[in-house]
Backbone as a printed PyTorch tensor [residue, N CA C, xyz], in Angstrom:
tensor([[[  0.8300,  -1.1930,   0.0000],
         [  0.0000,   0.0000,   0.0000],
         [  0.8720,   1.2540,   0.0000]],

        [[  1.8640,   1.3130,   0.9190],
         [  2.7470,   2.4790,   1.0100],
         [  3.5870,   2.6030,  -0.2510]],

        [[  4.0880,   1.4680,  -0.7390],
         [  4.8990,   1.4790,  -1.9530],
         [  4.0790,   2.0060,  -3.1280]],

        [[  2.8130,   1.6020,  -3.2090],
         [  1.9310,   2.0720,  -4.2730],
         [  1.7210,   3.5720,  -4.2080]],

        [[  1.5480,   4.1060,  -3.0000],
         [  1.3830,   5.5600,  -2.8230],
         [  2.6420,   6.3060,  -3.2430]],

        [[  3.7970,   5.7840,  -2.8600],
         [  5.0660,   6.4200,  -3.2230],
         [  5.2360,   6.4230,  -4.7390]],

        [[  4.9310,   5.2990,  -5.3760],
         [  5.0380,   5.2210,  -6.8330],
         [  4.0630,   6.1810,  -7.5110]],

        [[  2.8710,   6.3240,  -6.9680],
         [  1.8880,   7.2530,  -7.5270],
         [  2.3730,   8.6950,  -7.4250]],

        [[  2.9700,   9.0580,  -6.2770],
         [  3.5000,  10.4090,  -6.0990],
         [  4.6420,  10.6640,  -7.0810]],

        [[  5.5410,   9.6990,  -7.2450],
         [  6.6610,   9.8330,  -8.1830],
         [  6.1380,   9.9990,  -9.6060]],

        [[  5.1490,   9.1970,  -9.9730],
         [  4.5670,   9.2980, -11.3180],
         [  3.9280,  10.6670, -11.5320]],

        [[  3.2060,  11.1560, -10.5230],
         [  2.5660,  12.4640, -10.6180],
         [  3.6060,  13.5720, -10.7670]],

        [[  4.6980,  13.4960, -10.0150],
         [  5.7750,  14.4780, -10.1330],
         [  6.4250,  14.4260, -11.5130]],

        [[  6.6560,  13.2360, -12.0170],
         [  7.2740,  13.0770, -13.3380],
         [  6.3930,  13.6890, -14.4190]],

        [[  5.1080,  13.4310, -14.3600],
         [  4.1780,  13.9880, -15.3420],
         [  4.1470,  15.5130, -15.2350]],

        [[  4.1450,  16.0240, -14.0040],
         [  4.1350,  17.4770, -13.7990],
         [  5.3710,  18.1310, -14.4010]],

        [[  6.5350,  17.5370, -14.2090],
         [  7.7790,  18.0760, -14.7590],
         [  7.7310,  18.0750, -16.2790]],

        [[  7.2810,  16.9810, -16.8730],
         [  7.1960,  16.8900, -18.3360],
         [  6.2530,  17.9550, -18.8810]],

        [[  5.1070,  18.1340, -18.2530],
         [  4.1420,  19.1470, -18.7010],
         [  4.7570,  20.5410, -18.5820]],

        [[  5.4390,  20.8320, -17.4800],
         [  6.0510,  22.1380, -17.2720],
         [  7.1340,  22.4180, -18.3110]],

        [[  8.0040,  21.4600, -18.5310],
         [  9.1110,  21.6390, -19.4710],
         [  8.6130,  21.8190, -20.8980]],

        [[  7.5030,  21.2050, -21.2410],
         [  6.9890,  21.2960, -22.6040],
         [  6.1230,  22.5250, -22.8560]],

        [[  6.0110,  23.4160, -21.8860],
         [  5.2850,  24.6620, -22.1220],
         [  6.0560,  25.4950, -23.1340]],

        [[  5.3640,  26.2120, -24.0100],
         [  6.0500,  26.9940, -25.0410],
         [  7.0100,  28.0380, -24.4960]],

        [[  6.7660,  28.5660, -23.3020],
         [  7.6240,  29.6320, -22.7660],
         [  8.8320,  29.1090, -21.9950]],

        [[  8.9030,  27.8190, -21.7080],
         [  9.9960,  27.2780, -20.8900],
         [ 11.3240,  27.3800, -21.6320]],

        [[ 12.2980,  28.0170, -21.0210],
         [ 13.6460,  28.0920, -21.5720],
         [ 13.8200,  29.0910, -22.6960]],

        [[ 12.7610,  29.8000, -23.0630],
         [ 12.8390,  30.7620, -24.1440],
         [ 13.3110,  32.1140, -23.6270]],

        [[ 13.9890,  32.8390, -24.4810],
         [ 14.3670,  34.2000, -24.1450],
         [ 13.1030,  35.0430, -24.0460]],

        [[ 12.9890,  35.8870, -23.0350],
         [ 11.7890,  36.7170, -22.9010],
         [ 11.5760,  37.5850, -24.1360]],

        [[ 10.3250,  37.7460, -24.5130],
         [  9.9600,  38.5750, -25.6700],
         [  8.7640,  39.4410, -25.3210]],

        [[  8.5660,  40.4740, -26.1150],
         [  7.3720,  41.3000, -25.9880],
         [  7.1980,  41.9160, -24.6170]],

        [[  5.9830,  41.7970, -24.0930],
         [  5.6340,  42.4030, -22.8020],
         [  6.4890,  41.8380, -21.6670]],

        [[  6.7830,  40.5450, -21.7150],
         [  7.6060,  39.9200, -20.6720],
         [  9.0190,  40.5150, -20.6760]],

        [[  9.5910,  40.7100, -21.8630],
         [ 10.9190,  41.3020, -21.9780],
         [ 10.9140,  42.7320, -21.4370]],

        [[  9.8840,  43.4920, -21.7560],
         [  9.7680,  44.8630, -21.2470],
         [  9.7350,  44.8850, -19.7230]],

        [[  8.9780,  43.9520, -19.1120],
         [  8.9080,  43.8830, -17.6460],
         [ 10.2700,  43.5480, -17.0540]],

        [[ 10.9810,  42.6140, -17.6790],
         [ 12.3140,  42.2250, -17.1910],
         [ 13.2620,  43.4160, -17.2580]],

        [[ 13.2660,  44.1230, -18.3750],
         [ 14.1960,  45.2350, -18.5740],
         [ 13.8870,  46.4160, -17.6550]],

        [[ 12.6380,  46.5670, -17.2270],
         [ 12.2680,  47.6520, -16.3160],
         [ 12.6130,  47.3240, -14.8650]],

        [[ 12.9230,  46.0820, -14.5900],
         [ 13.2360,  45.6660, -13.2320],
         [ 14.4970,  46.3820, -12.7490]],

        [[ 14.5100,  46.8440, -11.4870],
         [ 15.7130,  47.5070, -10.9680],
         [ 16.8940,  46.5420, -10.8410]],

        [[ 16.6470,  45.2440, -10.9190],
         [ 17.7160,  44.2500, -10.7870],
         [ 18.2580,  43.7830, -12.1360]],

        [[ 17.6930,  44.2820, -13.2290],
         [ 18.1020,  43.8090, -14.5540],
         [ 19.4380,  44.4110, -14.9630]],

        [[ 20.3390,  43.5740, -15.3800],
         [ 21.6070,  43.9970, -15.9760],
         [ 21.9430,  42.9890, -17.0620]],

        [[ 22.3550,  43.4890, -18.2010],
         [ 22.8220,  42.6150, -19.2610],
         [ 24.1720,  42.0630, -18.8200]],

        [[ 24.3950,  40.7780, -19.0130],
         [ 25.6370,  40.1550, -18.5690],
         [ 26.8540,  40.5480, -19.3630]],

        [[ 26.6640,  41.2320, -20.5010],
         [ 27.7960,  41.6520, -21.3090],
         [ 28.5830,  42.7720, -20.6450]],

        [[ 29.7190,  43.1050, -21.2130],
         [ 30.5760,  44.1330, -20.6280],
         [ 29.9100,  45.5010, -20.7090]],

        [[ 30.0450,  46.2570, -19.6330],
         [ 29.5440,  47.6270, -19.5720],
         [ 30.2020,  48.2980, -18.3700]],

        [[ 29.8630,  49.5440, -18.1460],
         [ 30.4770,  50.3250, -17.0700],
         [ 30.0690,  49.8510, -15.6810]],

        [[ 29.0360,  49.0110, -15.5740],
         [ 28.5880,  48.5970, -14.2430],
         [ 29.6470,  47.7830, -13.5010]],

        [[ 30.5750,  47.1650, -14.2180],
         [ 31.6400,  46.4270, -13.5290],
         [ 32.5840,  47.3900, -12.8060]],

        [[ 32.9150,  48.5030, -13.4440],
         [ 33.7640,  49.5120, -12.7900],
         [ 33.0280,  50.1250, -11.5950]],

        [[ 31.7250,  50.3320, -11.7510],
         [ 30.9290,  50.8650, -10.6410],
         [ 30.9560,  49.9050,  -9.4510]],

        [[ 30.8330,  48.6160,  -9.7240],
         [ 30.8860,  47.6100,  -8.6570],
         [ 32.2640,  47.6220,  -8.0050]],

        [[ 33.3280,  47.6670,  -8.8210],
         [ 34.6880,  47.6950,  -8.2870],
         [ 34.9470,  48.9020,  -7.4140]],

        [[ 34.3680,  50.0550,  -7.7760],
         [ 34.5350,  51.2660,  -6.9700],
         [ 33.6930,  51.2260,  -5.7010]],

        [[ 32.5040,  50.6590,  -5.8060],
         [ 31.6090,  50.6110,  -4.6430],
         [ 32.0800,  49.5960,  -3.6050]],

        [[ 32.6550,  48.4750,  -4.0850],
         [ 33.1470,  47.4150,  -3.1980],
         [ 34.6350,  47.2050,  -3.4970]],

        [[ 35.5140,  48.0320,  -2.9240],
         [ 36.9240,  48.0300,  -3.3240],
         [ 37.7560,  46.8420,  -2.8640]],

        [[ 37.2480,  45.9870,  -2.0110],
         [ 38.0600,  44.8830,  -1.4980],
         [ 37.5050,  43.5220,  -1.8930]],

        [[ 37.2190,  43.3310,  -3.1640],
         [ 36.6830,  42.0540,  -3.6330],
         [ 37.7980,  41.0140,  -3.6180]],

        [[ 37.5810,  39.9510,  -2.8630],
         [ 38.5780,  38.8850,  -2.7750],
         [ 38.5470,  37.9590,  -3.9860]],

        [[ 37.3490,  37.6670,  -4.4630],
         [ 37.1990,  36.7030,  -5.5510],
         [ 36.0620,  37.1230,  -6.4680]],

        [[ 36.3620,  37.2420,  -7.7480],
         [ 35.3290,  37.5070,  -8.7540],
         [ 35.1200,  36.2170,  -9.5350]],

        [[ 33.8960,  35.7500,  -9.5760],
         [ 33.5540,  34.5410, -10.3300],
         [ 32.8970,  35.0060, -11.6230]],

        [[ 33.6110,  34.8150, -12.7380],
         [ 33.1670,  35.3420, -14.0250],
         [ 32.7840,  34.2330, -14.9980]],

        [[ 31.7450,  34.4900, -15.7380],
         [ 31.2910,  33.6000, -16.8150],
         [ 32.3900,  33.5100, -17.8680]],

        [[ 32.6980,  32.2970, -18.2950],
         [ 33.7460,  32.1140, -19.3020],
         [ 33.4380,  30.8990, -20.1620]],

        [[ 32.2390,  30.7770, -20.6170],
         [ 31.9090,  29.6560, -21.4730],
         [ 30.5720,  29.8490, -22.1220]],

        [[ 30.3640,  29.1720, -23.2390],
         [ 29.1190,  29.2740, -24.0010],
         [ 28.8570,  30.7290, -24.3560]],

        [[ 29.8950,  31.4170, -24.8220],
         [ 29.8010,  32.8460, -25.0940],
         [ 29.8910,  33.1360, -26.5800]],

        [[ 29.6100,  34.3760, -26.8980],
         [ 29.8950,  34.9100, -28.2060],
         [ 31.3140,  35.4370, -28.1520]],

        [[ 31.9460,  35.6200, -29.2930],
         [ 33.3340,  36.0830, -29.3100],
         [ 33.4970,  37.4140, -28.5890]],

        [[ 32.4870,  38.2710, -28.6740],
         [ 32.5760,  39.5970, -28.0790],
         [ 32.8230,  39.5480, -26.5720]],

        [[ 32.1520,  38.6550, -25.8630],
         [ 32.3040,  38.6060, -24.4050],
         [ 33.7120,  38.2140, -24.0070]],

        [[ 34.3030,  37.2490, -24.7000],
         [ 35.6430,  36.8000, -24.3230],
         [ 36.6630,  37.9210, -24.4750]],

        [[ 36.3970,  38.8880, -25.3520],
         [ 37.3130,  40.0080, -25.5400],
         [ 37.3550,  40.9270, -24.3250]],

        [[ 36.2760,  40.9560, -23.5550],
         [ 36.1570,  41.8930, -22.4390],
         [ 36.3600,  41.2590, -21.0670]],

        [[ 36.6420,  39.9860, -21.0090],
         [ 36.7360,  39.3160, -19.7190],
         [ 37.8730,  39.8850, -18.8600]],

        [[ 39.0410,  40.1200, -19.4460],
         [ 40.1600,  40.6770, -18.6800],
         [ 39.8370,  42.0890, -18.2070]],

        [[ 39.1980,  42.8840, -19.0760],
         [ 38.8240,  44.2430, -18.6780],
         [ 37.8110,  44.2050, -17.5370]],

        [[ 36.8860,  43.2710, -17.5950],
         [ 35.9030,  43.1120, -16.5240],
         [ 36.6100,  42.8080, -15.2060]],

        [[ 37.5740,  41.8980, -15.2350],
         [ 38.3210,  41.5360, -14.0260],
         [ 39.0870,  42.7430, -13.4840]],

        [[ 39.6940,  43.5180, -14.3840],
         [ 40.4260,  44.7160, -13.9360],
         [ 39.4710,  45.7460, -13.3340]],

        [[ 38.3180,  45.9410, -13.9710],
         [ 37.3430,  46.9180, -13.4700],
         [ 36.8390,  46.5460, -12.0790]],

        [[ 36.6680,  45.2520, -11.8370],
         [ 36.1900,  44.8060, -10.5240],
         [ 37.2580,  44.9290,  -9.4480]],

        [[ 38.5220,  45.0000,  -9.8560],
         [ 39.6620,  45.1300,  -8.9300],
         [ 39.7150,  43.9640,  -7.9440]],

        [[ 39.3270,  42.7980,  -8.4150],
         [ 39.3220,  41.6180,  -7.5500],
         [ 40.7380,  41.0900,  -7.3570]],

        [[ 40.9930,  40.5600,  -6.1770],
         [ 42.3110,  39.9810,  -5.8910],
         [ 42.5270,  38.6930,  -6.6810]],

        [[ 41.4370,  37.9290,  -6.8700],
         [ 41.5050,  36.6690,  -7.6250],
         [ 40.2960,  36.5690,  -8.5410]],

        [[ 40.4600,  35.8030,  -9.6200],
         [ 39.3740,  35.5800, -10.5740],
         [ 39.2320,  34.0760, -10.7850]],

        [[ 37.9960,  33.6110, -10.7500],
         [ 37.6850,  32.2180, -11.0550],
         [ 36.6770,  32.2280, -12.1910]],

        [[ 37.0140,  31.5620, -13.2850],
         [ 36.0770,  31.5140, -14.4010],
         [ 35.2280,  30.2510, -14.2980]],

        [[ 33.9550,  30.3730, -14.7040],
         [ 33.0130,  29.2590, -14.5720],
         [ 32.2050,  29.0700, -15.8510]],

        [[ 31.4090,  27.9990, -15.8480],
         [ 30.5070,  27.6350, -16.9490],
         [ 31.2690,  27.2890, -18.2190]],

        [[ 32.2860,  26.4560, -18.0720],
         [ 33.0450,  26.0530, -19.2510],
         [ 33.5320,  24.6140, -19.1420]],

        [[ 33.9240,  24.0700, -20.2600],
         [ 34.6280,  22.7860, -20.3740],
         [ 33.8030,  21.5670, -19.9870]],

        [[ 32.4980,  21.6820, -20.0250],
         [ 31.6710,  20.5280, -19.6840],
         [ 30.9750,  19.9540, -20.9170]],

        [[ 30.3830,  20.8140, -21.7090],
         [ 29.7120,  20.3960, -22.9360],
         [ 29.6490,  21.6070, -23.8550]],

        [[ 29.4690,  21.3590, -25.1200],
         [ 29.4950,  22.4420, -26.0990],
         [ 28.0910,  22.8650, -26.4990]],

        [[ 27.7400,  24.0900, -26.1920],
         [ 26.4900,  24.6860, -26.6580],
         [ 26.7820,  25.8800, -27.5580]],

        [[ 28.0190,  26.3170, -27.5800],
         [ 28.3870,  27.4870, -28.3650],
         [ 29.2170,  27.0500, -29.5690]],

        [[ 29.6120,  28.0250, -30.3470],
         [ 30.3790,  27.7220, -31.5610],
         [ 31.8700,  27.5820, -31.3020]],

        [[ 32.3270,  27.9180, -30.0930],
         [ 33.7530,  27.8000, -29.7980],
         [ 34.0840,  26.3730, -29.3380]],

        [[ 35.3790,  26.0240, -29.4190],
         [ 35.8350,  24.7180, -28.9330],
         [ 35.6150,  24.6360, -27.4310]],

        [[ 35.4360,  23.4240, -26.9200],
         [ 35.1510,  23.2270, -25.4940],
         [ 36.2690,  23.7410, -24.6110]],

        [[ 37.5310,  23.7110, -25.0990],
         [ 38.6650,  24.1160, -24.2730],
         [ 39.0860,  25.5670, -24.4740]],

        [[ 38.4230,  26.2720, -25.3680],
         [ 38.7800,  27.6640, -25.6290],
         [ 38.6640,  28.5590, -24.3870]],

        [[ 37.6150,  28.4120, -23.5610],
         [ 37.5410,  29.2370, -22.3500],
         [ 38.7390,  29.0430, -21.4120]],

        [[ 39.2480,  27.8300, -21.3200],
         [ 40.4330,  27.5990, -20.4820],
         [ 41.6540,  28.3020, -21.0580]],

        [[ 41.7650,  28.3080, -22.3820],
         [ 42.8670,  29.0280, -23.0190],
         [ 42.7340,  30.5250, -22.7720]],

        [[ 41.5000,  31.0390, -22.7950],
         [ 41.2760,  32.4590, -22.4890],
         [ 41.6860,  32.7750, -21.0540]],

        [[ 41.3540,  31.8840, -20.1270],
         [ 41.7240,  32.0960, -18.7210],
         [ 43.2450,  32.0830, -18.5600]],

        [[ 43.9170,  31.1600, -19.2320],
         [ 45.3890,  31.1110, -19.2030],
         [ 45.9840,  32.4060, -19.7510]],

        [[ 45.3890,  32.8990, -20.8300],
         [ 45.8650,  34.1440, -21.4280],
         [ 45.6860,  35.3180, -20.4670]],

        [[ 44.5310,  35.3540, -19.7870],
         [ 44.3100,  36.4060, -18.7900],
         [ 45.3720,  36.3420, -17.7030]],

        [[ 45.7220,  35.1400, -17.3200],
         [ 46.6990,  34.9480, -16.2480],
         [ 48.0970,  35.3710, -16.7130]],

        [[ 48.4890,  34.9560, -17.9090],
         [ 49.8490,  35.1820, -18.3840],
         [ 50.0330,  36.5340, -19.0800]],

        [[ 49.1280,  36.8770, -19.9630],
         [ 49.2720,  38.1040, -20.7470],
         [ 48.8010,  39.3400, -19.9860]],

        [[ 47.6950,  39.2110, -19.2730],
         [ 47.1200,  40.3640, -18.5770],
         [ 47.5720,  40.4510, -17.1230]],

        [[ 48.3750,  39.4770, -16.6770],
         [ 48.9380,  39.4590, -15.3230],
         [ 47.8650,  39.5470, -14.2350]],

        [[ 46.7910,  38.8180, -14.4260],
         [ 45.7280,  38.7560, -13.4290],
         [ 45.8500,  37.4610, -12.6430]],

        [[ 45.4300,  37.4860, -11.3900],
         [ 45.4950,  36.3050, -10.5340],
         [ 44.2700,  35.4310, -10.8220]],

        [[ 44.3830,  34.6110, -11.8620],
         [ 43.2800,  33.7640, -12.3000],
         [ 43.4870,  32.3550, -11.7620]],

        [[ 42.4650,  31.8400, -11.0850],
         [ 42.5070,  30.4670, -10.5850],
         [ 41.9910,  29.5450, -11.6830]],

        [[ 42.7510,  28.5100, -11.9890],
         [ 42.3430,  27.5590, -13.0230],
         [ 42.4700,  26.1440, -12.4370]],

        [[ 41.5310,  25.7770, -11.5700],
         [ 41.6280,  24.4550, -10.9320],
         [ 41.2490,  23.3300, -11.9030]],

        [[ 41.8280,  22.1740, -11.6650],
         [ 41.4320,  20.9600, -12.3740],
         [ 40.0430,  20.5530, -11.8630]],

        [[ 39.3080,  19.8160, -12.6440],
         [ 37.9920,  19.3550, -12.1960],
         [ 38.1710,  18.5290, -10.9230]],

        [[ 37.4530,  18.9040,  -9.8740],
         [ 37.5210,  18.2120,  -8.5810],
         [ 38.5850,  18.7510,  -7.6420]],

        [[ 39.4480,  19.6420,  -8.1170],
         [ 40.5000,  20.2000,  -7.2710],
         [ 39.9110,  21.1550,  -6.2290]],

        [[ 40.3750,  21.0370,  -5.0160],
         [ 39.9370,  21.9330,  -3.9470],
         [ 40.7970,  23.1910,  -4.0080]],

        [[ 40.1370,  24.3440,  -3.9980],
         [ 40.8420,  25.6210,  -4.0240],
         [ 40.6390,  26.2840,  -2.6650]],

        [[ 41.7350,  26.5660,  -1.9830],
         [ 41.6750,  27.2150,  -0.6770],
         [ 41.9030,  28.7090,  -0.8540]],

        [[ 40.9980,  29.4970,  -0.3570],
         [ 41.1280,  30.9420,  -0.4220],
         [ 41.5670,  31.4450,   0.9360]],

        [[ 42.8560,  31.7130,   1.0700],
         [ 43.3900,  32.1930,   2.3370],
         [ 43.2190,  33.6910,   2.4370]],

        [[ 43.1510,  34.1640,   3.6780],
         [ 43.0290,  35.6160,   3.8920],
         [ 44.3390,  36.3050,   3.7280]]])
């Protein structure tokens, strides 16, 4: 009896998830009225490079670690990643969202090469841990 109830709940949850995921608006970029509402929000910021990174760096001058997007990008974003790190004035930079699977047009390992370049060419303190490596952030 209990096992049957548990299986029924699991089945109901599975069906609910499938129905939700198959809605036309799921995972789509906002458009029309929804996009207008998002853009009017006081919390809305485009993730691309802009002056807001320098504003953040000036407002919070002692950033220990900046975690920056570095994968599944357009070429334009990768050009500004080092400038973003400099604007934030962070002591260390950790890049994320890369090297797991390819959804963009760049090679899977290109973001890691960009991070290496930031570290070597731009002289930024970029952390590039191996998958599963523990990174200790000392004071």
